[in-house]
C-alpha positions as CSV (number, residue, x, y, z in Angstrom):
1,M,16.2,-41.3,29.0
2,F,12.7,-40.0,29.3
3,E,14.4,-36.6,29.9
4,T,16.7,-37.3,26.5
5,L,13.3,-37.9,24.8
6,Y,11.4,-35.0,26.5
7,I,13.9,-32.4,25.2
8,S,14.3,-34.2,21.7
9,I,10.8,-34.0,21.3
10,G,10.7,-30.4,22.3
11,Y,13.2,-29.2,19.8
12,I,11.1,-31.4,17.1
13,L,8.0,-29.6,18.2
14,I,10.0,-25.8,17.6
15,A,11.5,-27.3,14.3
16,I,8.4,-27.9,12.8
17,L,7.0,-24.6,14.4
18,S,9.9,-22.8,12.8
19,I,9.6,-24.1,9.2
20,T,5.7,-23.5,9.2
21,F,6.3,-20.3,10.3
22,L,9.0,-19.1,7.8
23,I,6.2,-21.1,4.8
24,Q,3.5,-19.2,6.5
25,L,5.2,-15.9,6.1
26,Y,6.2,-16.0,2.8
27,L,2.8,-16.7,1.6
28,Y,2.0,-14.0,3.2
29,I,4.5,-11.7,2.7
30,H,5.1,-12.7,-1.2
31,P,1.8,-14.1,-2.9
32,Y,-1.1,-13.0,-0.7
33,S,0.0,-9.4,-0.7
34,S,-0.2,-9.0,-4.7
35,I,-3.1,-7.4,-4.5
36,I,-1.6,-4.6,-2.6
37,R,1.1,-4.6,-4.8
38,K,-0.4,-4.6,-8.2
39,N,-3.0,-1.5,-6.6
40,K,0.1,0.5,-5.4
41,K,1.9,0.1,-9.3
42,E,-1.0,0.8,-10.8
43,K,-1.9,4.3,-9.0
44,K,1.7,5.1,-10.1
45,Q,1.1,4.9,-13.5
46,S,-0.7,7.1,-15.7
47,S,-4.0,7.5,-14.7
48,E,-5.7,7.7,-18.6
49,E,-7.4,5.0,-19.7
50,D,-6.9,3.1,-23.1
51,N,-8.6,4.8,-25.9
52,V,-8.5,1.1,-27.4
53,Q,-11.8,-0.3,-26.4
54,P,-12.2,-3.7,-27.9
55,S,-16.0,-5.0,-28.9
56,V,-17.2,-7.1,-25.1
57,S,-19.8,-9.7,-25.1
58,I,-21.0,-10.0,-21.2
59,I,-23.0,-13.2,-20.8
60,I,-25.1,-13.9,-18.0
61,C,-26.9,-17.6,-16.9
62,A,-30.1,-16.9,-14.9
63,K,-32.6,-19.7,-13.5
64,N,-35.7,-17.5,-11.6
65,E,-33.5,-13.9,-10.7
66,S,-36.8,-11.9,-11.8
67,N,-35.8,-10.2,-8.7
68,N,-32.1,-9.6,-9.1
69,L,-32.4,-9.2,-12.7
70,Q,-34.6,-6.1,-12.1
71,S,-32.0,-4.8,-9.4
72,F,-28.9,-5.4,-11.1
73,L,-29.7,-5.9,-14.7
74,P,-29.8,-1.7,-15.4
75,L,-26.6,-1.0,-13.9
76,I,-24.4,-3.2,-16.6
77,F,-26.3,-1.2,-19.1
78,E,-25.1,2.1,-17.4
79,Q,-21.1,1.1,-18.1
80,E,-19.3,3.6,-19.5
81,Y,-17.9,1.1,-22.0
82,S,-18.5,1.9,-25.9
83,D,-19.2,-0.9,-27.8
84,Y,-20.6,-4.1,-25.6
85,E,-23.3,-6.8,-25.6
86,V,-25.5,-8.5,-23.2
87,I,-26.4,-12.0,-23.4
88,V,-28.6,-13.2,-20.8
89,V,-29.2,-16.7,-20.8
90,N,-32.8,-17.8,-19.4
91,D,-32.1,-21.1,-18.0
92,G,-36.1,-22.7,-17.4
93,S,-36.9,-19.8,-15.3
94,F,-40.4,-20.0,-13.8
95,D,-40.5,-17.1,-12.4
96,D,-40.9,-13.7,-14.2
97,T,-37.6,-13.6,-15.6
98,V,-39.0,-14.0,-19.4
99,N,-41.2,-11.3,-19.0
100,I,-38.6,-8.5,-17.4
101,L,-36.2,-9.8,-19.9
102,K,-38.7,-8.9,-22.6
103,D,-39.3,-5.4,-20.8
104,F,-35.3,-4.5,-20.7
105,Q,-35.2,-5.9,-24.3
106,L,-37.6,-3.1,-25.3
107,K,-35.3,-0.5,-23.4
108,Y,-31.7,-1.6,-24.4
109,N,-30.7,-2.7,-28.4
110,N,-28.0,-4.1,-26.9
111,L,-29.2,-7.1,-25.1
112,Y,-29.9,-10.2,-26.5
113,V,-31.7,-12.9,-24.4
114,T,-31.7,-16.8,-25.0
115,N,-33.9,-19.5,-23.4
116,I,-32.8,-23.0,-22.4
117,P,-36.2,-25.7,-21.8
118,E,-36.6,-26.2,-18.4
119,D,-37.0,-30.2,-19.3
120,V,-33.2,-30.4,-20.7
121,N,-32.0,-33.4,-18.7
122,I,-27.8,-32.7,-17.9
123,I,-25.2,-32.4,-14.8
124,S,-24.6,-29.0,-15.0
125,R,-27.3,-26.9,-16.3
126,K,-24.7,-24.0,-15.5
127,K,-22.2,-25.2,-18.1
128,L,-24.7,-25.8,-20.7
129,A,-26.5,-22.0,-20.1
130,L,-23.1,-20.3,-20.4
131,T,-21.6,-22.5,-23.8
132,V,-25.4,-21.8,-25.0
133,G,-24.0,-17.6,-24.7
134,I,-20.9,-18.2,-25.6
135,K,-21.8,-19.5,-28.9
136,A,-24.3,-16.8,-29.1
137,A,-21.5,-14.4,-28.5
138,K,-20.7,-11.9,-31.5
139,N,-17.1,-10.5,-29.6
140,E,-14.0,-12.1,-28.9
141,I,-13.3,-10.9,-25.6
142,L,-15.9,-12.3,-23.3
143,L,-16.7,-11.0,-19.9
144,L,-18.7,-13.7,-17.1
145,T,-21.3,-12.4,-14.5
146,D,-24.0,-13.6,-12.7
147,A,-27.6,-12.4,-12.3
148,D,-27.1,-11.9,-8.7
149,C,-24.2,-9.4,-8.9
150,R,-23.7,-5.4,-9.9
151,P,-20.6,-3.9,-10.9
152,S,-18.8,-1.6,-8.1
153,S,-18.7,1.3,-10.6
154,K,-19.0,2.2,-14.0
155,H,-16.0,1.5,-14.8
156,W,-16.0,-2.2,-14.4
157,I,-15.6,-3.4,-18.5
158,S,-13.2,-0.6,-19.0
159,K,-11.1,-1.9,-16.1
160,M,-11.5,-6.1,-16.6
161,V,-10.3,-5.3,-20.7
162,S,-7.9,-3.1,-20.2
163,Q,-5.8,-6.5,-18.9
164,F,-6.0,-7.7,-22.0
165,K,-2.1,-7.8,-23.6
166,P,-1.4,-9.6,-26.5
167,G,-1.2,-13.3,-25.5
168,T,-3.5,-12.5,-22.7
169,E,-6.5,-15.6,-22.9
170,F,-7.6,-15.3,-19.3
171,V,-8.5,-12.2,-17.3
172,L,-9.5,-12.9,-13.5
173,G,-11.5,-10.7,-11.2
174,I,-12.4,-10.0,-7.9
175,G,-16.1,-11.1,-6.5
176,D,-17.0,-9.8,-3.4
177,Y,-20.7,-9.8,-1.4
178,L,-22.8,-7.4,-0.1
179,T,-22.0,-6.7,4.0
180,E,-24.7,-7.1,6.2
181,K,-24.7,-6.9,10.2
182,S,-24.6,-10.4,11.2
183,F,-21.5,-12.8,11.9
184,I,-22.2,-15.4,9.0
185,N,-21.3,-12.3,6.8
186,K,-18.3,-11.4,8.4
187,L,-17.4,-14.6,8.3
188,I,-18.4,-15.2,4.6
189,C,-16.9,-12.0,3.7
190,Y,-13.7,-13.2,5.3
191,D,-13.5,-16.4,3.5
192,T,-14.0,-14.6,0.3
193,L,-11.2,-12.3,0.7
194,T,-8.8,-14.7,1.6
195,I,-9.6,-17.0,-1.5
196,A,-9.2,-14.0,-3.8
197,M,-5.8,-13.5,-1.9
198,Q,-5.0,-17.2,-2.7
199,Y,-5.7,-17.3,-6.4
200,I,-5.0,-14.1,-7.5
201,G,-2.0,-13.8,-5.5
202,F,-0.7,-17.6,-6.8
203,A,-1.5,-16.2,-10.4
204,A,0.5,-13.1,-10.2
205,I,3.6,-15.1,-9.5
206,G,2.6,-17.7,-12.3
207,S,0.9,-20.7,-10.8
208,P,-2.7,-19.6,-11.7
209,Y,-5.1,-22.2,-10.4
210,M,-9.0,-20.9,-10.6
211,G,-10.9,-17.9,-11.0
212,V,-15.2,-17.1,-10.2
213,G,-17.7,-17.2,-12.3
214,R,-18.5,-14.1,-11.1
215,N,-16.2,-12.0,-12.3
216,I,-13.8,-13.3,-15.2
217,A,-13.2,-12.6,-18.4
218,Y,-11.4,-14.6,-21.4
219,R,-11.2,-15.2,-25.1
220,R,-14.5,-17.1,-26.9
221,E,-11.1,-18.3,-29.1
222,T,-9.7,-20.0,-26.2
223,F,-13.1,-21.3,-25.4
224,F,-13.5,-23.1,-28.6
225,N,-9.8,-24.1,-28.3
226,N,-9.8,-25.8,-25.5
227,N,-13.3,-27.7,-26.2
228,G,-15.4,-25.5,-23.5
229,F,-16.3,-27.4,-20.1
230,A,-16.1,-30.9,-22.3
231,G,-13.0,-32.0,-19.5
232,F,-15.5,-32.0,-16.8
233,L,-18.9,-32.6,-17.6
234,Q,-19.1,-35.0,-15.1
235,I,-19.8,-32.7,-12.3
236,S,-21.9,-29.7,-11.6
237,S,-19.7,-27.3,-10.7
238,G,-16.0,-26.3,-12.0
239,D,-17.2,-24.0,-14.7
240,D,-15.1,-20.8,-13.3
241,D,-12.3,-22.6,-11.6
242,L,-11.7,-25.8,-13.7
243,F,-11.5,-24.3,-17.1
244,V,-9.0,-21.7,-15.4
245,N,-7.4,-24.7,-13.5
246,H,-6.6,-27.0,-16.9
247,H,-5.9,-23.9,-19.3
248,A,-4.6,-21.0,-17.5
249,T,-1.0,-20.5,-17.6
250,K,1.7,-18.0,-16.5
251,H,1.9,-16.7,-19.7
252,N,-1.7,-16.2,-20.9
253,T,-3.3,-14.9,-17.7
254,Q,-3.3,-11.4,-16.3
255,T,-5.3,-10.0,-13.1
256,E,-7.6,-7.3,-12.4
257,T,-7.9,-6.0,-8.5
258,S,-9.0,-2.9,-8.4
259,F,-11.9,-1.7,-6.7
260,E,-13.5,-0.1,-9.6
261,S,-13.3,-3.7,-11.4
262,I,-14.9,-6.0,-8.4
263,T,-18.4,-7.2,-8.5
264,L,-20.8,-7.3,-5.6
265,S,-22.8,-10.4,-5.1
266,I,-26.4,-11.0,-2.8
267,P,-24.2,-13.4,0.4
268,K,-26.0,-16.6,1.6
269,H,-27.7,-15.9,5.0
270,T,-27.9,-19.2,6.6
271,F,-25.0,-21.6,7.2
272,K,-26.7,-24.0,5.5
273,D,-27.0,-22.0,2.1
274,W,-22.9,-21.7,2.6
275,F,-21.9,-24.9,3.5
276,H,-24.1,-26.0,0.0
277,Q,-22.7,-23.3,-1.7
278,K,-18.8,-24.1,-0.7
279,T,-19.7,-27.9,-1.3
280,R,-19.8,-27.6,-4.4
281,H,-16.5,-25.3,-4.6
282,L,-14.6,-27.7,-3.2
283,C,-16.2,-30.8,-4.5
284,S,-14.8,-29.1,-7.9
285,S,-11.2,-29.2,-6.8
286,K,-10.4,-32.5,-6.6
287,L,-10.3,-32.4,-9.9
288,Y,-7.7,-30.1,-10.0
289,T,-4.3,-30.6,-11.8
290,T,-1.7,-31.7,-9.2
291,K,0.6,-28.5,-8.9
292,S,-2.5,-26.7,-8.4
293,K,-3.4,-29.3,-5.5
294,Y,-0.4,-28.9,-3.9
295,L,-0.8,-24.8,-4.2
296,V,-4.4,-25.4,-2.3
297,M,-3.2,-27.7,0.3
298,I,0.4,-25.6,1.6
299,E,-1.6,-23.0,3.3
300,P,-4.0,-25.1,5.5
301,I,-1.8,-27.9,6.0
302,T,1.7,-26.0,7.2
303,K,-1.1,-23.9,9.4
304,G,-2.7,-26.5,10.7
305,L,1.5,-27.6,11.5
306,F,1.9,-24.5,13.0
307,Y,-0.9,-23.9,15.9
308,L,-0.7,-27.8,16.6
309,S,2.9,-27.3,17.8
310,L,2.6,-24.3,19.2
311,L,-0.8,-25.7,20.9
312,L,1.8,-28.9,22.3
313,L,4.6,-26.3,23.3
314,L,2.7,-24.4,25.4
315,I,0.9,-27.7,27.3
316,F,3.9,-30.0,27.8
317,Y,6.7,-27.4,27.7
318,Y,5.4,-24.7,29.7
319,N,8.3,-24.1,31.9
320,N,11.1,-23.9,28.8
321,Y,10.8,-20.4,28.9
322,Y,13.2,-20.7,25.8
323,L,10.8,-22.3,23.9
324,I,8.0,-20.9,25.0
325,I,9.5,-17.2,24.5
326,A,10.7,-18.6,20.6
327,G,7.2,-20.1,20.0
328,V,4.8,-17.1,21.3
329,S,7.3,-14.8,18.6
330,M,6.8,-16.7,15.9
331,Y,2.9,-16.8,16.8
332,L,2.7,-13.0,17.2
333,I,4.9,-12.3,14.3
334,R,2.5,-14.0,12.1
335,Y,-0.7,-12.7,13.4
336,F,0.6,-9.2,12.8
337,T,2.0,-9.8,9.8
338,Q,-1.2,-11.8,8.5
339,L,-3.6,-8.6,10.0
340,L,-1.2,-5.9,8.2
341,V,-2.0,-7.8,5.1
342,Y,-5.5,-8.4,5.6
343,N,-6.6,-4.9,6.5
344,L,-4.3,-3.2,3.5
345,T,-6.3,-5.1,1.2
346,S,-9.6,-4.5,3.3
347,K,-8.9,-1.2,2.7
348,I,-8.5,-1.2,-0.9
349,Y,-12.3,-2.5,-1.3
350,K,-13.7,-0.3,1.3
351,R,-14.1,-2.9,3.9
352,K,-13.7,-2.6,7.8
353,N,-10.3,-3.5,9.4
354,L,-10.0,-6.8,11.0
355,Y,-8.1,-7.1,14.6
356,L,-9.3,-9.8,17.0
357,S,-11.8,-11.2,14.4
358,I,-9.0,-12.8,12.6
359,I,-7.9,-14.6,15.2
360,L,-11.3,-16.3,15.5
361,F,-11.9,-16.4,11.6
362,D,-8.2,-17.9,11.1
363,L,-9.1,-20.8,13.1
364,L,-12.4,-21.5,12.4
365,L,-12.6,-21.1,8.6
366,P,-10.0,-24.3,8.4
367,L,-12.4,-26.2,10.6
368,I,-15.7,-25.6,8.6
369,N,-13.5,-26.5,5.2
370,V,-12.7,-30.0,6.9
371,Y,-16.4,-31.0,8.3
372,I,-17.9,-29.4,4.8
373,F,-14.8,-32.2,2.9
374,T,-16.4,-35.2,5.8
375,I,-19.5,-35.2,7.9
376,Y,-21.3,-32.6,6.2
377,N,-20.2,-34.2,2.3
378,K,-21.5,-37.4,3.7
379,L,-24.7,-36.5,5.0
380,H,-25.7,-34.2,1.8
381,K,-23.8,-36.9,-0.6
382,R,-27.8,-37.5,-2.4
383,V,-28.4,-33.8,-2.7
384,E,-27.7,-32.8,-6.5
385,Y,-26.9,-29.2,-7.7
386,S,-27.5,-28.6,-11.2
387,W,-26.2,-24.9,-10.8
């Protein structure tokens, strides 16, 4: 009887392993490789830019970002685009932001600055700042980024705006990070690439669920028709992903994934700061639509079950060569598929190839997310984020 139970459990484990393996393989081959397919498709098309360049309003919110504004704001004005304005919303900064922006206004006649008093009491000052900037915008197409971001090329605006077709309301871009020689930077860049592959991938197959405020465009009319951020003012985060999550659809959303269209931000330098950042992002996912929650959870759940069933097979069925060969074969197929998709995507963004590090990061990141959702979130539940 024990032997029969032992064999039955072995078959159950290999069944779980097989099902999760197929789901993981589908995710990497279909949605997660959409960046690769889109860039390959656009290279085959005509390289000539559309001569029609609609007017654009670029909105940047800044709070104590004097150094970043001094370094990165001039790059916005170097864009090769015919008609655009830049609106910087100074959210109660007490550094040298005001003076720096005044100097820039003397130099750039398409720079407009609006200020929010420091003593304004609201849960999410970032949403207020964005709303103020959007109300001040003269143009229908809005392109949003952050003060600590730099465009990767002089064609950032034209590339993002080129995705606006008749009926398009959202264009989801990619926000990457500057590279540094440190373990945490490699981990952050891997995490960022993974997130981009996921939200761009699901948007490409008709299920957009988030965007990043560092690089996103939408119509001014769309913002006001949906009452802006009114549905999620109760939390500090969510100005980018929740607005997309609740209003982007298969028919009104496009993606832009070329290297020339990405923005590069300054990464966090300590795990504490990075955990704070991820806490804000992960907390907003609680307000995702039910469908989006399923989309977000399918990858980590199937990955966890895949690794768990493989581990149990290796521990308890090491003497069953057929099960072990089947399990190890599925692991290797998944690993090399994953490696191929990550490396081809990394190549688009001029990143170094991943090899053995992908094994470590693939196991480490889910554990970090679980830790942030549980222990870290409880330990820091009193910390409030206005941005």
